[in-house]
C-alpha positions in Angstrom: -100.1 -168.1 71.0 -102.5 -165.5 72.3 -105.8 -166.4 73.8 -108.9 -164.5 73.1 -110.4 -164.4 76.5 -112.7 -161.8 78.0 -112.2 -161.0 81.7 -114.8 -159.7 84.1 -114.4 -156.4 85.8 -113.8 -158.3 89.1 -111.1 -160.4 87.5 -109.3 -157.3 86.2 -109.5 -155.7 89.7 -108.0 -158.9 91.2 -105.1 -158.9 88.8 -104.4 -155.2 89.4 -104.5 -155.7 93.1 -102.1 -158.6 92.9 -99.7 -156.7 90.8 -99.8 -153.7 93.2 -99.3 -156.0 96.1 -96.3 -157.6 94.5 -94.7 -154.3 93.6 -95.3 -152.9 97.0 -97.9 -150.2 97.5 -95.4 -147.3 97.9 -93.3 -148.2 94.8 -96.5 -148.3 92.7 -97.7 -144.9 93.9 -94.4 -143.1 93.5 -94.3 -140.8 90.5 -91.3 -141.4 88.2 -88.6 -138.7 88.3 -88.9 -138.0 84.5 -92.5 -136.7 85.2 -91.2 -134.1 87.6 -91.8 -130.7 85.8 -89.1 -129.0 87.9 -86.4 -130.9 85.9 -85.7 -129.4 82.5 -86.9 -131.9 79.8 -83.7 -131.7 77.7 -81.7 -133.0 80.7 -83.7 -136.2 80.9 -81.7 -139.3 80.0 -82.9 -141.0 76.8 -84.6 -137.9 75.4 -84.4 -137.7 71.7 -82.4 -134.8 70.3 -84.5 -134.6 67.1 -88.3 -134.8 66.6 -90.4 -135.7 63.7 -92.9 -133.1 62.5 -95.7 -135.0 64.2 -93.7 -135.2 67.5 -92.8 -131.5 67.4 -96.4 -130.4 66.7 -97.6 -132.5 69.6 -94.9 -131.2 71.9 -96.0 -127.6 71.4 -99.7 -128.3 70.9 -100.3 -127.3 67.3 -101.5 -129.2 64.2 -99.2 -131.0 61.8 -100.3 -128.7 58.9 -99.4 -125.6 61.0 -96.0 -127.1 61.8 -95.3 -127.8 58.1 -96.3 -124.2 57.3 -93.9 -122.9 59.9 -91.1 -125.1 58.5 -91.9 -124.0 54.9 -91.8 -120.3 56.1 -88.4 -121.0 57.8 -89.8 -119.9 61.1 -88.9 -123.1 62.8 -85.4 -124.5 62.1 -85.5 -127.9 60.5 -83.1 -130.5 59.1 -84.0 -132.3 55.9 -82.5 -135.8 55.3 -84.0 -137.1 52.1 -87.8 -137.0 52.5 -87.5 -137.0 56.3 -87.9 -133.7 58.2 -86.4 -133.5 61.6 -86.6 -130.6 64.1 -83.9 -130.3 66.8 -85.7 -130.4 70.2 -83.6 -127.6 71.7 -84.0 -125.4 68.6 -87.8 -125.8 68.9 -87.8 -125.0 72.6 -85.6 -122.0 71.9 -87.9 -120.8 69.2 -90.9 -121.3 71.4 -89.3 -119.4 74.3 -88.5 -116.4 72.0 -92.2 -116.1 71.3 -91.6 -114.5 67.9 -93.8 -114.9 64.8 -92.6 -113.2 61.6 -90.4 -111.0 63.7 -93.2 -109.8 65.9 -93.5 -110.7 69.5 -96.5 -112.8 70.4 -98.9 -111.2 72.9 
């Protein structure tokens, strides 16, 4: 059962301080290895091999309608399984690294 209780700002700070104390200040401040940009993303354990249209659009920073248009125009390789559209992460990264749009290099 969940309680609906509002906490004051001071109480929240106390809880956070206690959690940090229990974890140890150095452990809480260390950045996780998977956030290290020097490690290629595809080598990270647990990384999905395929992305949904939404995930692929977010990954490269475009809108979903633009991603659907690129898929319709066969510019981005995709896999259709029933109604679901999947994009292979590596294929998307390869397409992005080529920098091509309708056979023309992006500037």
